[in-house]
N, C-alpha and C positions, 0 to 999 in steps of 0.2 A: 224321315218320311217326306213325301212331296209337299204337303202343306205344313204350316207352322202350328204349334200348339195353340189352344184357345186363348191363352193369355196374350199371345202375340197376333192372333188372327181375328178373334171375335170382337166386335164393337160394343163398347158400353155407351150409355146415352149421355155422355159428358162431352161438351164442346168447348173450344178455347176462344171462340169469337161470338157465340150466340147463347148467352145464359138464358135459362128458362124464365118466363114471366111469373111463374108461381109454382107451388108444389104440385098442384094438379097437372099443370102443363108438363112438368118434368116426368111425373109418373105415367102420363098418357103416351110418352115416347115408346114405351115397351109394347104398345099395340100396333106400331107401324113398322114397316120393313127397315132394315139397317140403312142408315144414311151415312154411307162410307165417306163421302166428301166432307162431312161436318163432324161426325162422331169419331171417337178415338178407341184404340185398343188400350189395354192396361200398359203394355210396353210395346213400342213400335218395333224394336229390334236393336241391333247395334246402332248406337247414336254417335254421329260424327258432327255434333253441334260445335259451335265456336266456344272456346274456353281454354282453360288451363288444367293440366293434369300432373299429378305427382305420384310416382310409383316407387316401390322399394320391396325389399325382402330380407328375411332374417331366419335362417335355418329352414324349417318346413313351412314357414308362413310367408305369404305375399300380401301386400296392401296397395290400395289405390285410393287417392282422394282427388276429386274433380270439382270444378266450378264452371258451369256452362250457361249459355243463354237460352236454352230450351229444355223442356222437361223430357223424361224418358218416353212419354206418350206422344210427343209432337211429331209432326210430319217433316220429311227432309226439306220441304220448301222454306221452313223457318230456321234451319240450322245455320245458315250463313249470315253472321252478324254484319258483314260488310253490306250485303244487299238488303236485309230486313231490319237492321239496326238492333241495338241492345236496349230495349225499353223497359225491362223489368229487373227486379233483383235477381242475383244469380241463383241457379239451381245447384245445390250441393249434393254430391253423390260420394259415398264411401264403400269400399268392398274389402273384405279380409278373406283370404283363401288359405286353407290348411291342406297339406299333402302328407297325411300320416303314413301312406304307403305309395310306391311308385304308381300303382294302378288306381288309387283312390284320390278324389278331390272333393273337398267340402268347402263351401263358400257361404258367406253371409254379406248381404248388401243392403244399404238404406239410402234413399234419395228423398229430398224434400225441397220445396220451393214453389214459387207462383207458376201457375200453368196457363192463365189467361193471357191473351195477346193484348197489345196496347189498344187496338181498335175496339176491344170489348168494353172500354170505359164508357162508351155511349149507351151500353145496355145495362149498366148497373147504377146504383144510387150515386148522386153527386158527392156524397160524403165518403164514398168507398173508393178504394184504389184496386187495381188489378193485383197489387202486391199483398193485398189482404186475404187472398184466396189461394191456399196452398194445395199442392198434391204431394202425398207421402206414399212411398212404396217400400216395403220391407220384404226381402226375399232370402230364402235359404235353398241352396242347390247341392246336389250330390251326384257324383259321376264315378262309375266303376267300369274299367275297361280291362279285359284280359283275353288275349288271343282274338278269336272271332266273335266274342260276345261283348256287347256294350249296353250299359244301363244309365239312364238319366232320370233324375227326379228333381222337380222344382216346386216350391210352395211360395206363394206371394200373398201379401196382405196390402191392399191398396185403399187409399182414402182420398176423397176430393171434398174441398170445401166449396159448395156450389151456391152462388148468390141466390137469395130468396128461397133456398131450400134447406141449407144446413150441411151437416157432415153426411157424405154418401160413402159407404165402405163395402168392400167385397173381398172375398178370399178365393184364390184360384190355385189349382195344383194340377200337375200332370206327371205321369211316369211313362217312360218309353224304353222299350227293349229292342235291340237290333242284333240279328245273328247273320253273319256272313258265312254261308255254308258252301260257297264256291267262289272262285276268283271274280266272276262277273255277276254273281247272284247274292242277294241278301233278303232276309225276311224280317219285317218290323211290325211292332204293335204298339199302340199308345192308348192310354186312358186319361181323360180329361175330366175336370169338374170345376165349376164356378158357383160360388154361393154368395148371395147378396144379403146384407144385413137388413133386418126389419126392426128389431128391438135390440137393445144392448145385451150382448152375450159375453162380454169380457169386462173386466173391471175398468179398463181404460175408457171404453164406450160409456159405461155407467157413470163414470166421473164427468165425462163431457156432457152427458145428458143432464145430470143433476146440477152441474155448474150452470148450464143454461136456464134450467127451471128455477133454481133457487134465486139466481140473479134477477130473473124476471118477476118473481112472485111478490116480494115485499117492496123493494126499492123502485123498480121500474113501474110495476103495476099500480101500487098504491101511493107511493111518495111522489111519483112524477105524473103518470098518466091520469090517475083518479085522485089527485090530492085534494079535490074539492070535498071529498068525504070527511075531511077533518076541518073544513072551513065552516066555523059556526055562523059566519055572516052571510053564507050562501043562502039564497032564497029557497032552494030545495034541500036544505040540510036536514038529515034524519039522524036521530041518535043511534038507531040500530046500525046504520051505515058507518057511523063513527066507531062503534064497537068492533065492527069487522075490520076497519082500517087499523085500530089500535091492536087488535089481536094479531094480525098479520105482522105488523112492525115489531111488536113485543116478542112473539114466539120466534120468528125467523131471523130477526136481527139482534136484539138485545139479549134474549135468553140464550141464543146459540153462542154469541160472543162470551157472555158471562160463564156459561157452562164450560167452554173450552179453556178460559182463563183459570177457572176453579180446578178443573181436572189436572191441569199442568202445574199450577203453583202450589196447591194445597199440600201435596206430598213433599214439596221442597221446602216450604217455609215453616211447617210445624216441626218441632224439635223433640216432642215427647216420645215418639215412637220412630223406628227406622222408616225411611221413605218407602222401602220395599213392602213393609207391612201396611202402610197407608195405601199404597197403590193396589195391593191385594184386597184390601177392604173395599175400596171403590169398585173393583172388578167383581167381587162377590155380590155386592149389593146390586150391581147392574145385571148379573146373571139371574138373581132371584126375582128381579122386576120383570123378567121375561116369562116367568112361569104362569102368571094369570092369563096372559094371552094364549099360551099353549093350552091351558086347561079349558078356556072358552072354545078354542077351535075343536078340541077333542070332544067336548060336551055336545056340540051341535053337529058334529060330523057323522056321516053315514059310513065312513071308512076309517074307523078309529085306529085300527092297527097301522094303517098307512100313515095317517096323520101323526101318530105317536112318534114316527121316525123323524118328524121335524124337530123333536127334542134333541136329536143329536147335533143340531146346528146351534143350540142355545149357548154353548161355551164360546163361540166366535161372534155371537151377536153384539156384545159390547164393543168389540173392535170394529165391527161393521158400522154401528151407530156413531162411534167416535170419528170414523173416516167421513161419514156423511156430515157431521158437525163441522169438520175442518173444511170440507168442500163448500158448505153453506156460508161459512164465515168468509172464506176467500172470494166466493161469488158475489156476496153483498158488498164487500170492501172494493172489489174491482168495479162494480157497478157505480158505487158512490164516487170514487175518485177518477175513473177512466171511462165510465159509460160504455162498458163492453157490449151491452145489448144493442147499442146503436149500430154496430157494424155486423150484427148477426143476420144471416140471410133469411131467416124464417119470419122476420118482421117486414112486411111490404113497405116500400119507401113512402107511398102516399099516406099510410097509416101513421108511421112514426113521425113524419114531418107535420102532420095535422094535429097530433095529440100530445106532442112532447111539451112538457111544462118546465123542465130544468134544462 
């Protein structure tokens, strides 16, 4: 068709040189016309940026691995490293193509790397670097061509780490059909759709959200930002505040770590029964512990038949809670040793610099 699909044509409110000042400022961009000189599409199109590329093939498969100086969303003006320089970490791109039939092509591609330009350093926190904010795009494409009929399908998942905002993700897809019914005439139709995330809808997004929340909750919020709650010499010390501090640290840090160690080690160190039986015992107890919550929901529900269907998820709830414990422990340990929240965009620089204690 004459115009490119939305993934290549429509602008998203992400820029490589002017990061938003706040979450509200970023969200308000949706109410203004497209700023094509500053905003980006998900993919610009064929990228001829400076870099290296390695390609090969084996049977019905082809593969390509690239390292370039500009992301797949960047403009041609920044592709030439001789003129613009190579001021960031490389952007890595890989693609695998399968040809099961002569007329069929199936491809999978992934790219990741920093998308901000070097001059964006002036617009982010002094402790941050443009290399701390990545763009990742995963794409699946399908092509079928036979005589006068051609079909293209592409699905992309894109994510940007935006300063002072956090993770911004979207999914785009299109399907296009073209029929050449005469030597000089063809008829084409295309369907496009773009969906922007608001809440975690996949387990990867849920893990990212919980990692950020759990790391913030106990270590950053209580141990660092409000550590005065445990200072008995502080003039405004309150015992009730100390209990809140101790509850957060105990539940989110010590209990989570202890529970994870116990779940992993107990079936291994005891020798009286097989480890499989011990693991099944822990799992059965965890399933039974979910029943009171389900009974309470059903008791107060006005749609009991619908809420009873929640019971179908009880067998997998122990695995879900175990995954959250692992995420919580990892988030707290990363916060203790590497202060990961210091580089997260949802914390304004003036707030974290003024309230940091450790």
